[in-house]
N, C-alpha and C positions, 0 to 999 in steps of 0.2 A: 511314386503316388500317383493317383489319377487326380487330374486337375481340369478345371473348366476354365473359359475364357472369363476375363474380368467383368464383362457385362453379363452375368448370368441370368439377370431378369430385369425388370422395369425399376426395382428397388436397389439395385447396384449401379453405382455410376463411376465410370473410370475417370481417372486423373493423375496428376502427379504432384510431387513436391520436389522442385528442380528437375532432375533427371529421375527422380524415384517414383516409380508406380504407387498410385493409392487407389482406394476404393471408397465410397460413401454409400452407408447404408441408411436409407430414407424411411422412416414411421409415417403413416398417413397423420398422426398427431402433429408432425412438424419436429418431431425430434430427429436427430441425425447422429451417425457415427461415421468418423473419417480414420481411415487407417491405413497406414504405409504397410506396403508387403515386405519393405526392410524391417526385420525384426518383430512383423505383426504389431507394429507399434501405434497406438491409439493416439492419434494427433487432436482430434477433438470429439467431445461428448455433448451435446445440445439437447436440451429438454424443454419443454413449458415449464414456466416459473411461476410461483405464487398460488393462490388458493386455487382448488380444482374449480370452484365454483366462478371464479375470475382471475385467470391467469394474466400474467403481466408481460406475455411475450416469451420468445424462445431465446434461453440464455446459454451462454456458454459455461460449460461446468468443469472442463478439465484444462489446466496450464499445459499444452503440449509443445512439442516443437514446431517452430514456423518458418524452419529453412532448412533445406539439404544439408547444409554445412553442419548446423547444430546436432542434427540427428547421427550423423556420420562420425561425428566427435562425440556422441554420447555424452554431451553436455548436460550434466545433472540427471542422466538415466532416466529422463521423463516418459512416464509410461512403459518403461523398460519391462519386457517379460524375462524375469531371472531365472534361467534354466541353462543346464542341469544341477546348478547350484546357486545358492541364494545368498545374497550379502558377501560377506567377505571369507577366503579360504586361507587361513593364518599361513604368511609366506608364500602361499600359492602351492603349498605341499599338504598331501594326504596319502594315508596308508589305507590301501583296500585289500583283503583277502592277502596280505602280506607282501603286497607289492607297493612301493613307494612311488607316486606319481607327483609330476610338478608341472602346472598350467602356469603359463605367463600370463601377464596382465592382458586384458581381452581389448580393449580400446585403445586408440592412441593417446598419450598423456597420461594414462590412469596410473596412479603410483603404486596400485597394489592389485591383486586378482580379486574381482569380485563380480557380483551379479552375474555371473553365467556367460555364455556367448551366443546363444539363442537371438539375444536383442541385435545381431549384426548380420543374421542369416536371411536369406529370401525364402520367403514363406510363399505357398502356393495356394489358391482358391480351390477348395475341394468340389467336386461335382455335384454333390448332395447339399451344398451348403446354403442356398438362398431361397427364401420363400415367404410368402405373406399372404394375408386373407382375412377375411371377417367370418365370424362363425354365425353370423346373424342376430347377435345380440347387441350389435351397436356397438361393441367393444373391436378394436383392431387385434387381431393376433400379433405376437411378437415378429419381426423380421429378422432374418437369420444369416449371419456370415460365418463359415467354418475355414480355416486357413490349417495348413500342414505342412512339415518339414521333417526331412530325415535327417541324422547325423550318423556318420559313419566312423568306424574306428581310427581310421587314418585322416579324419578332416581336421582335427584340433590336435595341438600339441600336449601331452600329458593326459589326454582324456581318451583311451582307446577302447570305448565302448560304442555297440550299435543300438541307437534308439530312433524310434518314430512317435511322433507327437501332433496332437490336432489341440487347436482352440476353437471354441464354439461361442460366438457373441450373439446374444439374443437381445434386441432392442425393443422396448416398448415405449409408451408415452411418457413415463417418468423413472423408467429402471434400465440397467444395462447389466444383466447376468451373463457371467462366464463359466462355461465348463471346458476343463483343461484335461486332456487325457494324453497319457504317454505310456508306450510299451516297450519292453525291451526285446529286440529283435536279433540279439546277438546268441553266441553260445555260451556265455558265463555272465554271471551276476553283475550288476552296475550300480553305482551310487547314484541316486537322482533326488534333487530337491527342486521345488519350483515355488515361485512368487511374482507378484506385480508390484510395480513402482509407479503408482498414477499420481499426480499432484492434482488436488481439487481446490475449487475456488467458489466461494459462496458470493452470489450476486451481490450488490450493493457495497461490498468490502474490499478495496484496493489491498488490504493486507489481513493477516489472520488476526491481527490485534484486538479486534473488536469482537472475536468469537469465542466460544468455548468448548471444550473436549469432553468427550464421555467415552471410556473405554471399558467393556465388560470383561474386566481382567483382576486375576486374584494375586498376579505376581508380575514384577518387572525384571528385567534381566539385567543382571550386575556384568560389567566389562572392565577389561584392563585398558591401559591408555591407546591401544591399537582398536578398541572397539572390538575384541574379540571376547565372547563370554567367558567369566570365569569356569575353572574346572567343576563338574559335577555338580551337586546340588548348591554349591555356593553361587552358581549362576541365578537362582531364583530367590529372590527377595519378595516375600509375601508381604500382601497388602490388601486393604479393601478395593472395591471397585472403583475404578478412576474417575472422578468427575461430579459435579462440572467443575473443570479447570479451566480458569481465564487463562487467555493465551497471551495477554499484553503482559510482555516482560518475561514470558516463560519460553526458554529453547528446548526444544527436544530433539533428540536424535535416539530413540529409546525404543527397545522390543518390550512387548507386553505379552505374557503368557498366562497360561490356566486361565483361557478364555471361556466365560458363562454363556451358554446359548440361551436363546429365547425359546419359546416353547415348539418352535418350528423347527429347532435344530441349528438355526443361524446365529451367530455371535455377531452384533452389530456395534462398531465404532461409527460414532455421530461427531461432527462439528456443526455448532448449531450458532445462530444468531440470539443471545439471551433474550433480548427485547421481544422477538416475535416467534421464537421457537423454530423458524425455518432454517434449513439447512441441508447438509447431504450427509450420507450414511455410506460406509463399506462393510459388507457383509462376508461371512467366510463360514463354512461349515466345520472346520478344525484348524489347528497349527497356531501361529502367533500372529501379532499384529505389530508392525515396527511404524512409528510415528517421527516424521521429520519437520519441523517447523520452518526449513529452508533457508536458516541463516548461513550466510556465507556463499550465497548466490548471487553476489552481485547487485546489478541494479533489479533483478527479480527476487532478491532477499525477502522470505516471508510474504510474498505475493500470493503464495498458495501453501496448502500442506499436504505432505505425502502420507496418505493412509495406505501402508503397505501389507496387504495379506500374504503369510508366507507359512508354508508347510512346517517348517522346522526353524530352530534356532541357527543364527549366524556361527558359521564353521562346523557346521553338523557333519561333515564328512571326517571330522578328527575327534568327534565325541563319542564315547561308548555309550552314552544315553540316548543318542539319536540313529544308534547303528542298525537297528532294525528299521526305523523310521525312512531311513534312506536308501535301503537294499530293495533292489528290483531284480527279481530272479529272470532267468531266459523264459520268455513266453508271457511273462507277467504283465498287466496293465494295472495302473493306479490312475484315479481321477481325483483333481482338486477342484471344487467349487467355491466360487466367490461373486461378488457383485458390487454395485453402487446403485443409489436409488435417491430420490429426491424427498426430503422431509419437508411436509407442508407446513405451514405458519399455524399456530394455535388458533381456533377460531375466537 
């Protein structure tokens, strides 16, 4: 891959998290995105908060890693890019085109195979990545950062496939849009699925308990005790759209599927302050949404909510109903689009 230096232009600033290199993308509005090159991991997303007519300052909206140690340990998979598989692979084993493969747990101390291994790779800044400007309308263009990494057939035990992937972050005043493309550069088909694992926090709320959840889903995913979806249609439990669900006393580590998009083709999951209507949203063009309220995370339990856009159900490599969704033929490219946005308070 062709890469650029870290300081591609005035809108990208070089830094570190311990010994790990980071880049900061700055928007003229004051919005910022901080990304570690290890795993292309979003460490911080900051944006103006409050009504557009009278913003209340720049707020931290992602609960990310604050130390090199925590990122390397993959504690809670904060902002982890889940690739080339999402969430869990049952027993770390899958069969693809008649061949059995076993991928051991990825990060130190993880008890099972989950969340893919791209989150521990060193990504590169791509040469065409960064840019900003103003079109003369008074509204600043997005500032952009594109990162890329290659995966070789001999790189990871149990995953003998050749891939190249790029992720493009576009930062505006109040949005962070992501375009993730991945290509099969090998000579045989490969199983591939992508997802993202950000933890979001709503300013003014130390926990998620005072918030409410809205998910535009027509089904939840039923799982066994290992959190592996049940076989076939038994995994899909039909229901009406989810929300508003008060999060006080509600513990979720749940996937939602059959998402209903808005008129622009984006399905939006929102976590809001019911008193003001202000909050955050995660959008995606397809796939499922996994919601985790952060229970069991020690002193940071329920401090933020994980809204995880994913292409497929958990354990998709072992599901006949996901076989075509994960299959990537030689020379084929697939794109997954998703993002985050600030929801302004009601007038």
